[in-house]
PDB file of N, CA, C and O in Angstrom:
ATOM      1  N   MET A   1       0.864  -1.137  -0.037  1.00  0.00           N
ATOM      2  CA  MET A   1      -0.025   0.073   0.074  1.00  0.00           C
ATOM      3  C   MET A   1       0.955   1.250  -0.021  1.00  0.00           C
ATOM      4  O   MET A   1       2.077   1.255   0.484  1.00  0.00           O
ATOM      5  N   THR A   2       0.421   2.207  -0.699  1.00  0.00           N
ATOM      6  CA  THR A   2       1.307   3.488  -0.681  1.00  0.00           C
ATOM      7  C   THR A   2       1.107   4.282   0.581  1.00  0.00           C
ATOM      8  O   THR A   2       0.160   3.996   1.315  1.00  0.00           O
ATOM      9  N   GLU A   3       1.941   5.269   0.888  1.00  0.00           N
ATOM     10  CA  GLU A   3       1.897   5.966   2.090  1.00  0.00           C
ATOM     11  C   GLU A   3       0.629   6.872   2.000  1.00  0.00           C
ATOM     12  O   GLU A   3       0.001   7.165   3.017  1.00  0.00           O
ATOM     13  N   GLN A   4       0.281   7.292   0.803  1.00  0.00           N
ATOM     14  CA  GLN A   4      -0.888   8.282   0.606  1.00  0.00           C
ATOM     15  C   GLN A   4      -2.037   7.397   0.986  1.00  0.00           C
ATOM     16  O   GLN A   4      -2.861   7.887   1.757  1.00  0.00           O
ATOM     17  N   ALA A   5      -2.214   6.214   0.579  1.00  0.00           N
ATOM     18  CA  ALA A   5      -3.337   5.386   0.838  1.00  0.00           C
ATOM     19  C   ALA A   5      -3.417   4.996   2.283  1.00  0.00           C
ATOM     20  O   ALA A   5      -4.498   4.952   2.870  1.00  0.00           O
ATOM     21  N   SER A   6      -2.348   4.731   2.819  1.00  0.00           N
ATOM     22  CA  SER A   6      -2.069   4.376   4.354  1.00  0.00           C
ATOM     23  C   SER A   6      -2.506   5.529   5.164  1.00  0.00           C
ATOM     24  O   SER A   6      -3.183   5.339   6.174  1.00  0.00           O
ATOM     25  N   GLY A   7      -2.130   6.825   4.748  1.00  0.00           N
ATOM     26  CA  GLY A   7      -2.493   7.867   5.652  1.00  0.00           C
ATOM     27  C   GLY A   7      -4.082   8.236   5.515  1.00  0.00           C
ATOM     28  O   GLY A   7      -4.717   8.653   6.483  1.00  0.00           O
ATOM     29  N   ARG A   8      -4.645   8.049   4.264  1.00  0.00           N
ATOM     30  CA  ARG A   8      -6.131   8.218   4.250  1.00  0.00           C
ATOM     31  C   ARG A   8      -6.753   7.200   5.143  1.00  0.00           C
ATOM     32  O   ARG A   8      -7.599   7.624   5.930  1.00  0.00           O
ATOM     33  N   PHE A   9      -6.483   5.969   5.151  1.00  0.00           N
ATOM     34  CA  PHE A   9      -7.053   5.012   6.123  1.00  0.00           C
ATOM     35  C   PHE A   9      -6.860   5.432   7.520  1.00  0.00           C
ATOM     36  O   PHE A   9      -7.844   5.393   8.258  1.00  0.00           O
ATOM     37  N   GLU A  10      -5.715   5.833   7.988  1.00  0.00           N
ATOM     38  CA  GLU A  10      -5.407   6.429   9.304  1.00  0.00           C
ATOM     39  C   GLU A  10      -6.412   7.522   9.614  1.00  0.00           C
ATOM     40  O   GLU A  10      -7.027   7.499  10.680  1.00  0.00           O
ATOM     41  N   ASN A  11      -6.615   8.564   8.635  1.00  0.00           N
ATOM     42  CA  ASN A  11      -7.453   9.611   8.877  1.00  0.00           C
ATOM     43  C   ASN A  11      -8.900   9.004   9.057  1.00  0.00           C
ATOM     44  O   ASN A  11      -9.538   9.265  10.078  1.00  0.00           O
ATOM     45  N   VAL A  12      -9.387   8.243   8.129  1.00  0.00           N
ATOM     46  CA  VAL A  12     -10.683   7.670   8.245  1.00  0.00           C
ATOM     47  C   VAL A  12     -10.907   6.954   9.588  1.00  0.00           C
ATOM     48  O   VAL A  12     -11.949   7.031  10.239  1.00  0.00           O
ATOM     49  N   GLY A  13      -9.818   6.251   9.927  1.00  0.00           N
ATOM     50  CA  GLY A  13      -9.812   5.516  11.307  1.00  0.00           C
ATOM     51  C   GLY A  13      -9.965   6.576  12.512  1.00  0.00           C
ATOM     52  O   GLY A  13     -10.773   6.384  13.420  1.00  0.00           O
ATOM     53  N   ARG A  14      -9.235   7.564  12.460  1.00  0.00           N
ATOM     54  CA  ARG A  14      -9.276   8.542  13.462  1.00  0.00           C
ATOM     55  C   ARG A  14     -10.696   9.303  13.465  1.00  0.00           C
ATOM     56  O   ARG A  14     -11.261   9.537  14.533  1.00  0.00           O
ATOM     57  N   LYS A  15     -11.183   9.634  12.377  1.00  0.00           N
ATOM     58  CA  LYS A  15     -12.551  10.221  12.317  1.00  0.00           C
ATOM     59  C   LYS A  15     -13.591   9.271  12.799  1.00  0.00           C
ATOM     60  O   LYS A  15     -14.489   9.668  13.541  1.00  0.00           O
ATOM     61  N   LEU A  16     -13.506   8.027  12.405  1.00  0.00           N
ATOM     62  CA  LEU A  16     -14.571   7.006  12.874  1.00  0.00           C
ATOM     63  C   LEU A  16     -14.340   6.881  14.420  1.00  0.00           C
ATOM     64  O   LEU A  16     -15.339   6.828  15.136  1.00  0.00           O
ATOM     65  N   ASP A  17     -13.208   6.835  14.931  1.00  0.00           N
ATOM     66  CA  ASP A  17     -13.029   6.712  16.366  1.00  0.00           C
ATOM     67  C   ASP A  17     -13.503   7.975  17.111  1.00  0.00           C
ATOM     68  O   ASP A  17     -14.075   7.887  18.198  1.00  0.00           O
ATOM     69  N   GLU A  18     -13.253   9.153  16.503  1.00  0.00           N
ATOM     70  CA  GLU A  18     -13.900  10.414  17.139  1.00  0.00           C
ATOM     71  C   GLU A  18     -15.343  10.296  17.131  1.00  0.00           C
ATOM     72  O   GLU A  18     -15.922  10.554  18.186  1.00  0.00           O
ATOM     73  N   HIS A  19     -16.084   9.919  16.028  1.00  0.00           N
ATOM     74  CA  HIS A  19     -17.382   9.996  15.992  1.00  0.00           C
ATOM     75  C   HIS A  19     -18.219   8.843  16.825  1.00  0.00           C
ATOM     76  O   HIS A  19     -19.281   9.035  17.417  1.00  0.00           O
ATOM     77  N   PHE A  20     -17.529   7.658  16.739  1.00  0.00           N
ATOM     78  CA  PHE A  20     -18.069   6.559  17.465  1.00  0.00           C
ATOM     79  C   PHE A  20     -17.388   6.040  18.682  1.00  0.00           C
ATOM     80  O   PHE A  20     -17.716   4.983  19.221  1.00  0.00           O
ATOM     81  N   GLY A  21     -16.476   6.776  19.079  1.00  0.00           N
ATOM     82  CA  GLY A  21     -15.557   6.474  20.172  1.00  0.00           C
ATOM     83  C   GLY A  21     -16.324   6.216  21.461  1.00  0.00           C
ATOM     84  O   GLY A  21     -15.995   5.273  22.181  1.00  0.00           O
ATOM     85  N   GLY A  22     -17.327   7.014  21.776  1.00  0.00           N
ATOM     86  CA  GLY A  22     -18.091   6.874  23.100  1.00  0.00           C
ATOM     87  C   GLY A  22     -19.332   5.929  22.953  1.00  0.00           C
ATOM     88  O   GLY A  22     -20.076   5.653  23.894  1.00  0.00           O
ATOM     89  N   CYS A  23     -19.462   5.503  21.785  1.00  0.00           N
ATOM     90  CA  CYS A  23     -20.671   4.567  21.502  1.00  0.00           C
ATOM     91  C   CYS A  23     -20.602   3.417  22.409  1.00  0.00           C
ATOM     92  O   CYS A  23     -21.640   3.041  22.953  1.00  0.00           O
ATOM     93  N   SER A  24     -19.504   2.825  22.628  1.00  0.00           N
ATOM     94  CA  SER A  24     -19.599   1.526  23.491  1.00  0.00           C
ATOM     95  C   SER A  24     -20.023   1.679  24.986  1.00  0.00           C
ATOM     96  O   SER A  24     -20.678   0.839  25.603  1.00  0.00           O
ATOM     97  N   GLU A  25     -19.591   2.794  25.455  1.00  0.00           N
ATOM     98  CA  GLU A  25     -20.111   3.130  26.742  1.00  0.00           C
ATOM     99  C   GLU A  25     -21.583   3.389  26.898  1.00  0.00           C
ATOM    100  O   GLU A  25     -22.236   2.922  27.831  1.00  0.00           O
ATOM    101  N   ARG A  26     -22.115   4.200  25.887  1.00  0.00           N
ATOM    102  CA  ARG A  26     -23.440   4.426  25.895  1.00  0.00           C
ATOM    103  C   ARG A  26     -24.233   3.232  25.643  1.00  0.00           C
ATOM    104  O   ARG A  26     -25.285   3.081  26.265  1.00  0.00           O
ATOM    105  N   LEU A  27     -23.784   2.245  24.673  1.00  0.00           N
ATOM    106  CA  LEU A  27     -24.489   1.045  24.337  1.00  0.00           C
ATOM    107  C   LEU A  27     -24.550   0.198  25.574  1.00  0.00           C
ATOM    108  O   LEU A  27     -25.521  -0.528  25.789  1.00  0.00           O
ATOM    109  N   GLU A  28     -23.487   0.284  26.425  1.00  0.00           N
ATOM    110  CA  GLU A  28     -23.358  -0.594  27.512  1.00  0.00           C
ATOM    111  C   GLU A  28     -24.424  -0.208  28.466  1.00  0.00           C
ATOM    112  O   GLU A  28     -25.166  -1.056  28.960  1.00  0.00           O
ATOM    113  N   GLU A  29     -24.524   1.205  28.766  1.00  0.00           N
ATOM    114  CA  GLU A  29     -25.527   1.705  29.832  1.00  0.00           C
ATOM    115  C   GLU A  29     -26.939   1.454  29.190  1.00  0.00           C
ATOM    116  O   GLU A  29     -27.874   1.098  29.908  1.00  0.00           O
ATOM    117  N   ASP A  30     -27.087   1.633  27.895  1.00  0.00           N
ATOM    118  CA  ASP A  30     -28.559   1.289  27.373  1.00  0.00           C
ATOM    119  C   ASP A  30     -28.904  -0.089  27.535  1.00  0.00           C
ATOM    120  O   ASP A  30     -30.074  -0.410  27.746  1.00  0.00           O
ATOM    121  N   VAL A  31     -27.927  -0.983  27.448  1.00  0.00           N
ATOM    122  CA  VAL A  31     -28.163  -2.384  27.529  1.00  0.00           C
ATOM    123  C   VAL A  31     -28.564  -2.739  28.990  1.00  0.00           C
ATOM    124  O   VAL A  31     -29.485  -3.527  29.200  1.00  0.00           O
ATOM    125  N   LYS A  32     -27.851  -2.138  30.018  1.00  0.00           N
ATOM    126  CA  LYS A  32     -28.137  -2.371  31.404  1.00  0.00           C
ATOM    127  C   LYS A  32     -29.551  -1.745  31.709  1.00  0.00           C
ATOM    128  O   LYS A  32     -30.293  -2.315  32.509  1.00  0.00           O
ATOM    129  N   ARG A  33     -29.902  -0.675  31.134  1.00  0.00           N
ATOM    130  CA  ARG A  33     -31.312  -0.202  31.436  1.00  0.00           C
ATOM    131  C   ARG A  33     -32.362  -0.995  30.789  1.00  0.00           C
ATOM    132  O   ARG A  33     -33.493  -1.036  31.272  1.00  0.00           O
ATOM    133  N   VAL A  34     -32.018  -1.684  29.623  1.00  0.00           N
ATOM    134  CA  VAL A  34     -33.018  -2.427  29.073  1.00  0.00           C
ATOM    135  C   VAL A  34     -33.157  -3.810  29.882  1.00  0.00           C
ATOM    136  O   VAL A  34     -34.262  -4.336  30.020  1.00  0.00           O
ATOM    137  N   ILE A  35     -32.054  -4.338  30.379  1.00  0.00           N
ATOM    138  CA  ILE A  35     -32.078  -5.545  31.178  1.00  0.00           C
ATOM    139  C   ILE A  35     -32.819  -5.273  32.596  1.00  0.00           C
ATOM    140  O   ILE A  35     -33.552  -6.120  33.107  1.00  0.00           O
ATOM    141  N   THR A  36     -32.578  -4.113  33.135  1.00  0.00           N
ATOM    142  CA  THR A  36     -33.321  -3.767  34.290  1.00  0.00           C
ATOM    143  C   THR A  36     -34.824  -3.789  33.903  1.00  0.00           C
ATOM    144  O   THR A  36     -35.601  -4.508  34.529  1.00  0.00           O
ATOM    145  N   PHE A  37     -35.195  -3.087  32.981  1.00  0.00           N
ATOM    146  CA  PHE A  37     -36.556  -2.830  32.587  1.00  0.00           C
ATOM    147  C   PHE A  37     -37.226  -4.164  32.439  1.00  0.00           C
ATOM    148  O   PHE A  37     -38.312  -4.305  33.002  1.00  0.00           O
ATOM    149  N   LEU A  38     -36.721  -5.157  31.754  1.00  0.00           N
ATOM    150  CA  LEU A  38     -37.092  -6.507  31.426  1.00  0.00           C
ATOM    151  C   LEU A  38     -37.226  -7.209  32.887  1.00  0.00           C
ATOM    152  O   LEU A  38     -38.236  -7.821  33.236  1.00  0.00           O
ATOM    153  N   ASN A  39     -36.211  -7.059  33.594  1.00  0.00           N
ATOM    154  CA  ASN A  39     -36.318  -7.896  34.987  1.00  0.00           C
ATOM    155  C   ASN A  39     -37.389  -7.229  35.844  1.00  0.00           C
ATOM    156  O   ASN A  39     -38.049  -7.936  36.606  1.00  0.00           O
ATOM    157  N   GLU A  40     -37.584  -6.043  35.779  1.00  0.00           N
ATOM    158  CA  GLU A  40     -38.391  -5.242  36.777  1.00  0.00           C
ATOM    159  C   GLU A  40     -39.935  -5.326  36.358  1.00  0.00           C
ATOM    160  O   GLU A  40     -40.822  -5.512  37.191  1.00  0.00           O
ATOM    161  N   LYS A  41     -40.169  -5.171  34.996  1.00  0.00           N
ATOM    162  CA  LYS A  41     -41.503  -4.818  34.454  1.00  0.00           C
ATOM    163  C   LYS A  41     -42.030  -6.116  33.633  1.00  0.00           C
ATOM    164  O   LYS A  41     -43.115  -6.651  33.858  1.00  0.00           O
ATOM    165  N   VAL A  42     -41.164  -6.515  32.714  1.00  0.00           N
ATOM    166  CA  VAL A  42     -41.632  -7.499  31.814  1.00  0.00           C
ATOM    167  C   VAL A  42     -41.765  -8.878  32.448  1.00  0.00           C
ATOM    168  O   VAL A  42     -42.811  -9.507  32.296  1.00  0.00           O
ATOM    169  N   VAL A  43     -40.695  -9.400  33.190  1.00  0.00           N
ATOM    170  CA  VAL A  43     -40.714 -10.822  33.683  1.00  0.00           C
ATOM    171  C   VAL A  43     -41.683 -10.931  34.725  1.00  0.00           C
ATOM    172  O   VAL A  43     -42.247 -12.025  34.718  1.00  0.00           O
ATOM    173  N   PRO A  44     -42.066 -10.117  35.647  1.00  0.00           N
ATOM    174  CA  PRO A  44     -43.069 -10.344  36.556  1.00  0.00           C
ATOM    175  C   PRO A  44     -44.589 -10.359  35.856  1.00  0.00           C
ATOM    176  O   PRO A  44     -45.492 -11.106  36.232  1.00  0.00           O
ATOM    177  N   GLU A  45     -44.688  -9.470  34.857  1.00  0.00           N
ATOM    178  CA  GLU A  45     -45.945  -9.419  34.059  1.00  0.00           C
ATOM    179  C   GLU A  45     -46.246 -10.792  33.403  1.00  0.00           C
ATOM    180  O   GLU A  45     -47.371 -11.291  33.411  1.00  0.00           O
ATOM    181  N   VAL A  46     -45.157 -11.365  32.835  1.00  0.00           N
ATOM    182  CA  VAL A  46     -45.195 -12.593  32.171  1.00  0.00           C
ATOM    183  C   VAL A  46     -45.482 -13.758  33.106  1.00  0.00           C
ATOM    184  O   VAL A  46     -46.268 -14.663  32.825  1.00  0.00           O
ATOM    185  N   ARG A  47     -44.764 -13.669  34.280  1.00  0.00           N
ATOM    186  CA  ARG A  47     -45.057 -14.728  35.258  1.00  0.00           C
ATOM    187  C   ARG A  47     -46.613 -14.655  35.762  1.00  0.00           C
ATOM    188  O   ARG A  47     -47.311 -15.661  35.889  1.00  0.00           O
ATOM    189  N   GLU A  48     -47.038 -13.387  36.019  1.00  0.00           N
ATOM    190  CA  GLU A  48     -48.399 -13.372  36.459  1.00  0.00           C
ATOM    191  C   GLU A  48     -49.317 -13.785  35.408  1.00  0.00           C
ATOM    192  O   GLU A  48     -50.267 -14.473  35.781  1.00  0.00           O
ATOM    193  N   ASN A  49     -49.227 -13.500  34.145  1.00  0.00           N
ATOM    194  CA  ASN A  49     -50.067 -13.909  33.102  1.00  0.00           C
ATOM    195  C   ASN A  49     -49.917 -15.334  32.740  1.00  0.00           C
ATOM    196  O   ASN A  49     -50.880 -15.953  32.287  1.00  0.00           O
ATOM    197  N   SER A  50     -48.723 -15.910  32.921  1.00  0.00           N
ATOM    198  CA  SER A  50     -48.619 -17.355  32.733  1.00  0.00           C
ATOM    199  C   SER A  50     -49.283 -18.157  33.768  1.00  0.00           C
ATOM    200  O   SER A  50     -49.824 -19.213  33.442  1.00  0.00           O
ATOM    201  N   THR A  51     -49.292 -17.726  35.066  1.00  0.00           N
ATOM    202  CA  THR A  51     -49.855 -18.328  36.098  1.00  0.00           C
ATOM    203  C   THR A  51     -51.427 -18.288  35.922  1.00  0.00           C
ATOM    204  O   THR A  51     -52.143 -19.232  36.257  1.00  0.00           O
ATOM    205  N   ARG A  52     -51.882 -17.159  35.388  1.00  0.00           N
ATOM    206  CA  ARG A  52     -53.320 -17.064  35.129  1.00  0.00           C
ATOM    207  C   ARG A  52     -53.802 -17.985  34.080  1.00  0.00           C
ATOM    208  O   ARG A  52     -54.905 -18.527  34.160  1.00  0.00           O
ATOM    209  N   ALA A  53     -52.930 -18.178  33.031  1.00  0.00           N
ATOM    210  CA  ALA A  53     -53.285 -18.838  31.818  1.00  0.00           C
ATOM    211  C   ALA A  53     -53.256 -20.353  32.326  1.00  0.00           C
ATOM    212  O   ALA A  53     -54.186 -21.083  31.981  1.00  0.00           O
ATOM    213  N   LEU A  54     -52.275 -20.840  33.095  1.00  0.00           N
ATOM    214  CA  LEU A  54     -52.449 -22.094  33.624  1.00  0.00           C
ATOM    215  C   LEU A  54     -53.538 -22.435  34.425  1.00  0.00           C
ATOM    216  O   LEU A  54     -54.064 -23.538  34.280  1.00  0.00           O
ATOM    217  N   ARG A  55     -53.965 -21.601  35.287  1.00  0.00           N
ATOM    218  CA  ARG A  55     -55.158 -21.803  36.068  1.00  0.00           C
ATOM    219  C   ARG A  55     -56.362 -21.966  35.256  1.00  0.00           C
ATOM    220  O   ARG A  55     -57.189 -22.838  35.522  1.00  0.00           O
ATOM    221  N   ILE A  56     -56.498 -21.108  34.217  1.00  0.00           N
ATOM    222  CA  ILE A  56     -57.704 -21.148  33.363  1.00  0.00           C
ATOM    223  C   ILE A  56     -57.636 -22.603  32.534  1.00  0.00           C
ATOM    224  O   ILE A  56     -58.623 -23.331  32.429  1.00  0.00           O
ATOM    225  N   ALA A  57     -56.432 -22.892  32.006  1.00  0.00           N
ATOM    226  CA  ALA A  57     -56.311 -24.202  31.314  1.00  0.00           C
ATOM    227  C   ALA A  57     -56.713 -25.341  32.205  1.00  0.00           C
ATOM    228  O   ALA A  57     -57.319 -26.320  31.770  1.00  0.00           O
ATOM    229  N   ALA A  58     -56.323 -25.175  33.605  1.00  0.00           N
ATOM    230  CA  ALA A  58     -56.609 -26.410  34.551  1.00  0.00           C
ATOM    231  C   ALA A  58     -58.081 -26.423  34.716  1.00  0.00           C
ATOM    232  O   ALA A  58     -58.647 -27.503  34.885  1.00  0.00           O
ATOM    233  N   GLU A  59     -58.745 -25.318  34.683  1.00  0.00           N
ATOM    234  CA  GLU A  59     -60.200 -25.436  34.860  1.00  0.00           C
ATOM    235  C   GLU A  59     -60.884 -25.968  33.662  1.00  0.00           C
ATOM    236  O   GLU A  59     -61.847 -26.735  33.679  1.00  0.00           O
ATOM    237  N   GLN A  60     -60.327 -25.513  32.681  1.00  0.00           N
ATOM    238  CA  GLN A  60     -61.036 -26.134  31.291  1.00  0.00           C
ATOM    239  C   GLN A  60     -60.848 -27.651  31.107  1.00  0.00           C
ATOM    240  O   GLN A  60     -61.716 -28.364  30.603  1.00  0.00           O
ATOM    241  N   LEU A  61     -59.522 -28.148  31.599  1.00  0.00           N
ATOM    242  CA  LEU A  61     -59.172 -29.553  31.537  1.00  0.00           C
ATOM    243  C   LEU A  61     -60.175 -30.194  32.616  1.00  0.00           C
ATOM    244  O   LEU A  61     -60.754 -31.238  32.313  1.00  0.00           O
ATOM    245  N   ALA A  62     -60.361 -29.689  33.676  1.00  0.00           N
ATOM    246  CA  ALA A  62     -61.148 -30.319  34.728  1.00  0.00           C
ATOM    247  C   ALA A  62     -62.645 -30.545  34.144  1.00  0.00           C
ATOM    248  O   ALA A  62     -63.277 -31.592  34.289  1.00  0.00           O
ATOM    249  N   ARG A  63     -63.074 -29.481  33.514  1.00  0.00           N
ATOM    250  CA  ARG A  63     -64.410 -29.459  32.820  1.00  0.00           C
ATOM    251  C   ARG A  63     -64.603 -30.629  31.822  1.00  0.00           C
ATOM    252  O   ARG A  63     -65.538 -31.429  31.843  1.00  0.00           O
ATOM    253  N   LEU A  64     -63.570 -30.605  30.944  1.00  0.00           N
ATOM    254  CA  LEU A  64     -63.449 -31.756  29.918  1.00  0.00           C
ATOM    255  C   LEU A  64     -63.354 -32.954  30.571  1.00  0.00           C
ATOM    256  O   LEU A  64     -64.074 -33.818  30.070  1.00  0.00           O
ATOM    257  N   ALA A  65     -62.731 -33.290  31.489  1.00  0.00           N
ATOM    258  CA  ALA A  65     -62.696 -34.583  32.310  1.00  0.00           C
ATOM    259  C   ALA A  65     -63.963 -34.959  32.868  1.00  0.00           C
ATOM    260  O   ALA A  65     -64.374 -36.118  32.805  1.00  0.00           O
ATOM    261  N   ASP A  66     -64.730 -33.828  33.527  1.00  0.00           N
ATOM    262  CA  ASP A  66     -66.119 -34.176  33.999  1.00  0.00           C
ATOM    263  C   ASP A  66     -67.057 -34.551  32.842  1.00  0.00           C
ATOM    264  O   ASP A  66     -67.956 -35.372  33.021  1.00  0.00           O
ATOM    265  N   HIS A  67     -66.849 -33.943  31.631  1.00  0.00           N
ATOM    266  CA  HIS A  67     -67.758 -34.126  30.430  1.00  0.00           C
ATOM    267  C   HIS A  67     -67.514 -35.634  29.900  1.00  0.00           C
ATOM    268  O   HIS A  67     -68.413 -36.420  29.603  1.00  0.00           O
ATOM    269  N   LEU A  68     -66.180 -35.876  29.840  1.00  0.00           N
ATOM    270  CA  LEU A  68     -65.801 -37.400  29.343  1.00  0.00           C
ATOM    271  C   LEU A  68     -66.391 -38.286  30.424  1.00  0.00           C
ATOM    272  O   LEU A  68     -66.978 -39.275  29.982  1.00  0.00           O
ATOM    273  N   GLU A  69     -66.368 -38.161  31.654  1.00  0.00           N
ATOM    274  CA  GLU A  69     -66.838 -39.105  32.496  1.00  0.00           C
ATOM    275  C   GLU A  69     -68.335 -39.186  32.421  1.00  0.00           C
ATOM    276  O   GLU A  69     -68.878 -40.289  32.474  1.00  0.00           O
ATOM    277  N   ARG A  70     -69.018 -38.107  32.304  1.00  0.00           N
ATOM    278  CA  ARG A  70     -70.579 -38.110  32.164  1.00  0.00           C
ATOM    279  C   ARG A  70     -70.906 -38.862  30.826  1.00  0.00           C
ATOM    280  O   ARG A  70     -71.862 -39.629  30.710  1.00  0.00           O
ATOM    281  N   SER A  71     -70.100 -38.593  29.924  1.00  0.00           N
ATOM    282  CA  SER A  71     -70.394 -39.237  28.614  1.00  0.00           C
ATOM    283  C   SER A  71     -70.268 -40.738  28.634  1.00  0.00           C
ATOM    284  O   SER A  71     -71.090 -41.436  28.040  1.00  0.00           O
ATOM    285  N   ARG A  72     -69.179 -41.288  29.356  1.00  0.00           N
ATOM    286  CA  ARG A  72     -69.000 -42.730  29.442  1.00  0.00           C
ATOM    287  C   ARG A  72     -70.210 -43.397  30.267  1.00  0.00           C
ATOM    288  O   ARG A  72     -70.661 -44.502  29.962  1.00  0.00           O
ATOM    289  N   LYS A  73     -70.683 -42.645  31.312  1.00  0.00           N
ATOM    290  CA  LYS A  73     -71.653 -43.088  32.129  1.00  0.00           C
ATOM    291  C   LYS A  73     -72.963 -43.229  31.440  1.00  0.00           C
ATOM    292  O   LYS A  73     -73.770 -44.113  31.726  1.00  0.00           O
ATOM    293  N   ALA A  74     -73.152 -42.313  30.509  1.00  0.00           N
ATOM    294  CA  ALA A  74     -74.423 -42.188  29.673  1.00  0.00           C
ATOM    295  C   ALA A  74     -74.464 -43.368  28.683  1.00  0.00           C
ATOM    296  O   ALA A  74     -75.538 -43.853  28.329  1.00  0.00           O
ATOM    297  N   GLN A  75     -73.234 -43.838  28.229  1.00  0.00           N
ATOM    298  CA  GLN A  75     -73.246 -44.857  27.145  1.00  0.00           C
ATOM    299  C   GLN A  75     -73.807 -46.137  27.699  1.00  0.00           C
ATOM    300  O   GLN A  75     -73.474 -46.464  28.838  1.00  0.00           O
ATOM    301  N   PRO A  76     -74.615 -46.886  27.012  1.00  0.00           N
ATOM    302  CA  PRO A  76     -75.050 -48.216  27.385  1.00  0.00           C
ATOM    303  C   PRO A  76     -74.108 -49.342  27.384  1.00  0.00           C
ATOM    304  O   PRO A  76     -74.491 -50.467  27.703  1.00  0.00           O
TER     305      PRO A  76
END
């Protein structure tokens, strides 16, 4: 590579570093905030709704089992 091309790459590298240099710290902080939000807001909500859904499914399965037992008893 020529010195001129090498110098251009170094300049581009410096400019990119100046522009994006602080991005990693900002991204790290944003990721921490997202993880905190997920742990504090989303996970409890999912657990609550999952529990409710399981209880509803259990009730429906119990009704189905009762229906199947009544159907068997009604058959000659």
